[in-house]
N, C-alpha and C positions, 0 to 999 in steps of 0.2 A: 708410776706409768708415764712414760715419756710423752710430753705434750699435753698432759691433763692438768698439771698444776705448775704455776710459775713460782719462783722463789726469789725473794729480795736479796740484795747483797749481804745483809746481816744474817741470812739463813732463816729468816722468818717467812713462813709460807704466805704468799700473796693470794689474791683472789684466783679461783680456777680459771684456766684458759677458756676462751670462748667455745661455744658449742661447735662452731665450724672448725676451730683449731684442734679440738679434741678428735673430731671426726677425721680430719686429714692426717693427724699423727697415727691414729689407729689404722687408717686405710693404707698408709705407707708400710706399716708393720705387716698387714695382711698380704701385701704384694711380695714382701720378702719371704714370708712363709710359703706362699703359693709356688714360688720358684723351686722350693725344696721338696715339694710333694710330687714325686715322679708319677704315681698312679693318678693323681689329679690332673696332671698335664696330659696323660693318655686320654682321659675322658674328654677333657675340654678341647683338645686340638686334634688328636688322631681320629677319634670316632666321627666327628662331623666331616672332616676332610675325607675320610674313607667312604662315608655314605655318599658324598658328592661324587667321588671318583667312580665307585662301583655302580651306583644307580643311574649315573649319566650315560652309561652304556646300554641301558634298557629303556623301553617305552612302557612305563607303568600306568599310563593313562588308558591303555587298551585301544589306542589309535583314535581316541575321541578328542584329543587336545591338539592345538596347533603349536608350532615352534619345536625346537630341538629339546631332547631330554635334559640337557644341561641348563637350558633356560628355565625349565620347570623345577629342576632340583636345587638350584642355587638358593631361592628363598627358603625352601625347607631346610637346607643345610645350615643356613644362617640362623633360622629359628632353633634348630637342634643345638647349635653352638651356645645360644642364649640359655636354653634349658639345661644343658650340661654344666655350664659354668655357674649360673646363678641359682640353680636349684640343686642339682645332684652334688657337685663338688662342694658347694657352700654348705649344704645341709649336712653332709657326712662329716666334713672337717669340723664344723661348729658343734655338731652333736658329740663328737668324741672329745673336743676341747672342753665342753661342758661336763661330760662324764668324768674326765680326768681332773676337773677342778681348775683348769687353766683360766677360764674366763670368770670364775667366781670372784677373783681378786678385783674385777671391775666393779663388783657390787659395793665395795667400800670406797670407791673413788667418785669424784663428781660426775663421771661419765655414766649416764643412764642407758637404759635399753635402746632408746631412740638413737643415741650416738653409736651404739654397737651396730644397729641395723643400717644406719647411714654409712658408716665406715666400710662395712663389708660390701655394701652395694656399690660404693665408689670403686673399691678394689676390683670388683667383678666387671664393672664398666671398662676399666683399663684393659683387663684381660680380653674382653670381648672385642675391643678395638683392634687388637692384634689378630684375633680370630677372623674378623671380617676381612682384614687386609689379606690374610692367607687364603681364605675361601674365594675371594674375588680374583686373586692372582691365579689360583688353580682353574677357576671357571674360564678366565680369559685364555688360558693355555688350551682349554678344551673347546674353544670356539664360541664362548658366550659373548653376547652383546646386549646392552640394555634395549628394552622395548621402545616403542615409538613415543611413549609419554612417561619417562622416568621422573621421579620426584625425590630428590635427596632429603628435603625436610620430612617427607612422609616416612622414608626409610629410617631416618634418625629418630623420629617420634616413636615408630614401632619398636625399634631396638631399645630405646630408653624405657618406654612403658612396659615392654616385655621383661626387661631386666628387673624393674621394680616389682612387677607381679611375681615372677618366679623366685626372686631373692626373698620376697616376703613369704612365699610358700615354703621355701627351704628353711628359713629361719623360724617360721612357725612350727615346723616339724622338729627342728633341732632344739627349740626352746621348750617344747612340751612333752616330747617322747624320749624314751631311752635311746641311747646311741645305736644299739643293735636294731631297734624298730625303725629308727630314722634311716639307717642304711638300707634295710629291706624295702621300706616304702618309697624312698627316693628312686631306687633302681626300678621298682615296679612302675612308678609314674613315668619314668623315662621311657620304658618300653611301650607303655600305653600311648605316650605322646607320639611315638613313631607311627603308630597305627591310626590314632584318632586326630592327629594334628595336621593331616593333609601333607605330611612330609615325604613319605614314601608312596603311599596310596592316596590318590585324590578322594576327597570326601564323597563325590558323586558315585564312587564305586563301592561305598559301604551301604549296608542295609538302611532303608529310609529312616526309621526311628533312631538308629545309631548315628547316622549322619546329622540328623537334626540336633541331637544333644551335643555331639562333638563340635558343631559349628559355634556353639555358645561358650565353649571352653577356651582357656587362654592359648593353648598350642595352636589350634586352628585359626583363632583370631589373629595371632601374631604372624602365622604363615601367610594369611590372606593380605594383611597390611603390607608385608614385605614384597609379596608377589605384585601387587598393584604399584607399590613404590618403585620397583625395578622396571616398570614400564608396561606391564600387562594391562589389557583392557579391563575395566571394572571400577566399582566405587568402593573405597575402603572406609568410608565415613562410619558406617555402623560397626565394623570390626574395630576401628580405632576407639570409638566410644566404649565399646564393650571391654576392650583391653585396658582402657583407662579406669573403668570401674573395678575390674579385677585388681589392678595395681593398687588403687586406693584401699580397697577392703583388705587385701592380703598384707599390705605394709602396715596398716593400723593394727590388725590382729597380731602380727609378729611383734610389734613394739609393745603392745599391751599384755600379751600372753607369755612373753619370753620369761623363763625362770632361770635364775643364775645357777641353781644346783638341782 
């Protein structure tokens, strides 16, 4: 595996590469593979951009919210991009790689499951950076402008923690379930995120008990952090802490429960 073991000039294997070196080498390979997956690019780029374009033409708040539809849709579209890239695409690709025995070879290398989780998460972050640039560009063309109190650090923190949380969830599914079950569950969770994440429909328009539960789940927490980070009025502290908790739990579970075959 490229980047996992260094070799001395005599051909004698040296000590394994550092943990960071192995993770970066595998992340670069993940990015090369991602470019070749056309269906994955459809999910990660076209769907979030399509949601932003379509629903920015409608007022899904029922007239109860201030600001233009695109102002309210951009945070949700960014959250959806994170979910599509770090959960759906990652889970499905990794699940089938595991099913076909592709990643089993890593089991015999110095790279452990923590390196696998880290490398795939880093690759997803790079993809998401491109997604964010695309979505903000579309939003600007539609007339979006930041609110009165934008916070770039808050947006960056939300994106990072959201990526870790959903990548952890995606790898947890891919590392414990059959590939077909991972495919079905990832798509189901994606659809539920659209409804329960405050992405298309504001949480206050959901039934009370459903809205209460949804507010504590990662999609809604991420959407709220991004909404406040882009300048909307509100306090994102609770949502940011909640998202950090989900990120920690899901990343640890993914690293510990991931099975190579």
